[in-house]
C-alpha positions as CSV (number, residue, x, y, z in Angstrom):
1,X,103.5,18.1,-18.4
2,X,105.5,18.0,-22.1
3,X,108.1,15.4,-22.5
4,X,110.6,16.0,-25.8
5,X,108.8,14.4,-29.7
6,X,109.4,11.8,-31.8
7,X,111.3,15.0,-33.9
8,X,113.2,16.3,-30.4
9,X,110.3,19.7,-29.7
10,X,108.4,19.5,-26.7
11,X,104.9,19.1,-27.9
12,X,104.8,15.8,-26.6
13,X,102.5,15.8,-23.3
14,X,102.4,13.2,-20.7
15,X,98.6,11.4,-20.0
16,X,97.5,9.6,-16.8
17,X,94.9,8.2,-16.9
18,X,93.0,8.9,-13.7
19,X,90.4,6.9,-14.7
20,X,89.2,3.0,-16.1
21,X,87.3,5.8,-18.4
22,X,89.3,8.5,-18.7
23,X,89.7,10.7,-22.5
24,X,92.0,12.7,-24.2
25,X,90.7,14.1,-27.5
26,X,90.8,17.2,-29.4
27,X,88.6,18.6,-31.8
28,X,89.0,17.8,-35.6
29,X,87.5,19.1,-39.1
30,X,84.4,17.8,-40.9
31,X,84.8,15.0,-42.8
32,X,84.0,14.4,-46.0
33,X,81.9,11.3,-47.3
34,X,84.0,9.1,-49.4
35,X,87.6,10.6,-49.0
36,X,89.7,9.3,-47.7
37,X,91.3,10.5,-44.5
38,X,94.4,9.4,-42.2
39,X,94.4,9.8,-37.5
40,X,98.2,9.3,-37.0
41,X,99.8,10.1,-33.5
42,X,103.6,9.3,-32.0
43,X,103.3,7.5,-28.7
44,X,105.8,6.0,-26.5
45,X,106.1,5.1,-22.8
46,X,107.2,7.6,-20.5
47,X,109.4,5.2,-18.7
48,X,107.7,5.6,-15.5
49,X,107.0,2.8,-14.7
50,X,103.2,3.4,-14.2
51,X,102.2,2.7,-18.4
52,X,99.7,1.6,-20.5
53,X,99.9,-1.6,-21.9
54,X,97.8,-0.2,-24.7
55,X,95.8,2.8,-25.9
56,X,92.4,2.4,-27.6
57,X,92.0,5.3,-30.3
58,X,88.7,6.3,-31.6
59,X,86.7,9.6,-34.5
60,X,83.8,9.9,-32.6
61,X,80.9,13.0,-33.0
62,X,78.7,14.6,-31.2
63,X,75.7,12.2,-32.3
64,X,78.2,8.8,-30.7
65,X,78.2,7.7,-33.6
66,X,82.1,5.7,-34.2
67,X,83.6,6.5,-38.0
68,X,86.6,4.6,-36.5
69,X,88.3,3.4,-33.9
70,X,91.7,1.3,-32.7
71,X,93.5,-0.7,-30.3
72,X,96.9,0.0,-29.9
73,X,100.0,-0.8,-28.3
74,X,102.1,0.8,-26.3
75,X,105.8,0.3,-27.4
76,X,108.2,-1.1,-24.9
77,X,110.7,1.5,-23.0
78,X,113.7,1.0,-25.8
79,X,111.4,1.2,-28.9
80,X,110.8,5.2,-28.4
81,X,108.7,6.8,-29.9
82,X,106.5,4.5,-32.9
83,X,104.4,6.7,-35.1
84,X,100.9,4.5,-36.3
85,X,99.1,5.6,-39.1
86,X,95.8,4.6,-40.3
87,X,93.2,5.0,-42.6
88,X,89.2,5.0,-43.3
89,X,86.8,6.4,-45.5
90,X,83.6,8.3,-43.7
91,X,80.4,7.3,-45.1
92,X,78.7,10.2,-43.5
93,X,79.2,13.5,-42.4
94,X,78.5,14.0,-39.0
95,X,79.1,16.3,-37.0
96,X,81.4,17.8,-34.6
97,X,83.7,14.8,-34.4
98,X,86.7,14.6,-32.3
99,X,89.8,12.1,-32.0
100,X,89.8,10.1,-29.3
101,X,92.7,8.3,-26.5
102,X,91.4,5.7,-23.9
103,X,92.5,4.0,-21.7
104,X,92.5,0.5,-23.1
105,X,93.7,-1.6,-19.6
106,X,90.5,-0.9,-17.8
107,X,90.7,-0.4,-14.7
108,X,94.1,0.5,-14.1
109,X,96.1,3.9,-13.6
110,X,98.5,4.5,-16.0
111,X,100.3,6.5,-17.8
112,X,101.3,7.7,-22.2
113,X,102.5,9.8,-23.4
114,X,101.3,11.3,-26.9
115,X,102.7,13.6,-29.6
116,X,101.7,15.6,-32.4
117,X,98.6,13.9,-33.4
118,X,97.0,14.6,-36.8
119,X,93.5,14.0,-39.0
120,X,94.2,15.0,-42.2
121,X,92.3,14.4,-46.2
122,X,94.3,12.2,-48.6
123,X,94.7,10.2,-50.9
124,X,98.0,8.9,-49.3
125,X,99.8,9.2,-46.9
126,X,101.3,12.3,-45.9
127,X,104.3,11.6,-42.9
128,X,105.1,9.3,-40.4
129,X,106.5,5.9,-40.4
130,X,107.8,3.7,-37.5
131,X,111.1,5.4,-36.2
132,X,114.4,4.6,-34.0
133,X,115.1,6.6,-30.9
134,X,116.6,9.5,-31.3
135,X,120.9,9.6,-30.5
136,X,122.1,11.8,-27.7
137,X,124.4,14.2,-29.3
138,X,128.1,13.2,-29.5
139,X,130.5,14.9,-27.6
140,X,133.8,12.9,-28.8
141,X,135.5,10.4,-32.0
142,X,134.1,7.3,-29.8
143,X,131.2,8.6,-29.1
144,X,130.2,9.6,-32.3
145,X,130.7,6.1,-33.7
146,X,129.3,4.3,-31.1
147,X,125.8,5.9,-31.5
148,X,125.8,6.4,-35.7
149,X,126.7,1.9,-34.8
150,X,123.4,2.1,-32.8
151,X,121.0,3.8,-34.7
152,X,122.4,1.8,-37.8
153,X,121.3,-1.1,-35.5
154,X,118.0,0.3,-34.9
155,X,118.1,0.8,-38.9
156,X,118.5,-2.8,-39.8
157,X,116.3,-4.3,-37.6
158,X,113.9,-1.9,-38.8
159,X,114.2,-2.9,-41.9
160,X,115.1,0.3,-43.7
161,X,118.5,-1.0,-44.0
162,X,119.8,-4.0,-45.6
């Protein structure tokens, strides 16, 4: 099942973990020791009454060696899409790398929206940042003003506007 992603596309996927240790993962290119790696992804509360509270994210190779791992909070429904971005510097190359998303609510069968997972080598962050919820389309001047005010308030709350 797919859903609208953080930029209005339709490539976000709803994942329902049917086991405490259920995994969603994707293959990565080889890592170079000493070159910074960015892990970035969007997550959203699916607003289905059955959302995860936490999501475990990690990079592991085919030898079961962990190169990086974190537990992140699934945002509240009102927060919309939230981008998480982390960096690490691999010490070894390893082989067969995968980016894993795992149920961190042990024993609970819950769901989460995951969009645009990406991993890249760079000394600086390329994309991302916490974004406000995408507003609905306005069909009249009153709605336009309401949506502009809502967006402005959200940008102020995120510290983007003063």
